[in-house]
N, C-alpha and C positions, 0 to 999 in steps of 0.2 A: 159418744162424746170424745173418748180417748182416740178413736180412729181419726176423727176430725183434727184434733191437735197434732197427732202424729203426721198426718198429711201436710199440715201447715208448716211444721218444723222441717220436714223433708224438702218441701218446695222452697222455703227460706234458705236452707243450706245449699241447695242446688243453684239458687239465684246468686249466692255469694261466689260460688265457684265459676259461674258463667262470666262474672265481671273480672276475672283474673286477666291481666294484660297478656297479650300475645307475645311469646318469647322472640319471634322474628322481628316484631316491631321494636322491641327493646334492643335487640342486637343491632338493627340498622340505625338506631338512634345513638348507639355507642354507650348504652346504659350498663352494659356488662363489660367484663375485662376483654381485651383484644382476643385472647385465646377462646374465651367463651363465645364472643361474637362470631368468630370464624367457625366454631363447631355448629352453632345454630344455623348460620347462613349456609354452610356447606351441607348440612343435613337437609335443609330446605331445597337446595339445588339438586341434590341427589334424589329427591322425591319425584323429579321429572324423569321420564323414561329416556330422554336424550342425554341427560347428564348423570345417569346412574353409575357409570364407571369412571367418573371424573376423579383424577388424582390431584389434590390441591397443591402439593409442592411442585409437581411437574408443570402445572398450569401457571403458577407464579413465575417460574424460571423461563418458561416459553413466552409469556405475554408481556412481562415488564419491559423488555427492550423495545417493544413496539410503540411505547409512549414516549413523548418528548419532554415531559416535565414532572416535577413533584406535584402531587403526592403519588402519582401512578408508578413512577420509577423506583420509589424507595419503600413503599408500603408493604406490609405483610398482612394487611386486613382486607378481607373480601369486600367490605362495604365501601372501599374507596372507588371501586369500579362497578359494583353491582347494587342496584336499588330495587325496591319493591314498592310500588305505589298502590294505593287503594282508591277505587272510584266511589261514586255515591252509594252504590249497593254493597260496599265492603268487599268487592271482588279484588283480589290481589293481581297485579300485573308486574311481571318481571321486566327489568330494564338493565341493560349492560351499556356502560359508557365506553364506546369504541374509540380507538386512537384517532380516527378521522374526525370524530365529534370533538375531541379534545383540541385538535389543531384548529378547528373552527370556533373555539371558545364557547361552545354551547353550555358548558357546565361550570362556568367560573364561580357562580354562587356556591355550588356544591363543593368545589375545591377550597374556597375560602373557609367555609364552615368546617370542612374536614381538617384543614391545616390548623384552624383555631383550636379544634379539639385535640389535635395531635402535633403540638409545636416541635416535638423532637424530630419530626420528619424533615424539617427545613434546616437543621443544623448541618453545617459543612457543605451546603449546596451553593453558597454564594461565592 
């Protein structure tokens, strides 16, 4: 009988830990501080073999001038340009908002949401 209760308690505790929110999802929604968001997103990007040696400060310096408007030209947050979407089967798909897509206004909804969450980025740009 004790074994049965022990197994039930262990299964219950494991189910609670399985419901813990994904830190990447929290970071991309802006639920963490900007520095924590960047650390989580950067760690996720480095988990890919292509981006293993990515240097975030060099990346920002090199990429920001390629864009033509806020928030991309002033942000210090990875999530301004990098998204991760989930499909029906909870598979994550990485997405980068490239400068050509910004020029074509493909992500204006994302820009508005991002600027609404980060109003300090628009100061001094008018």
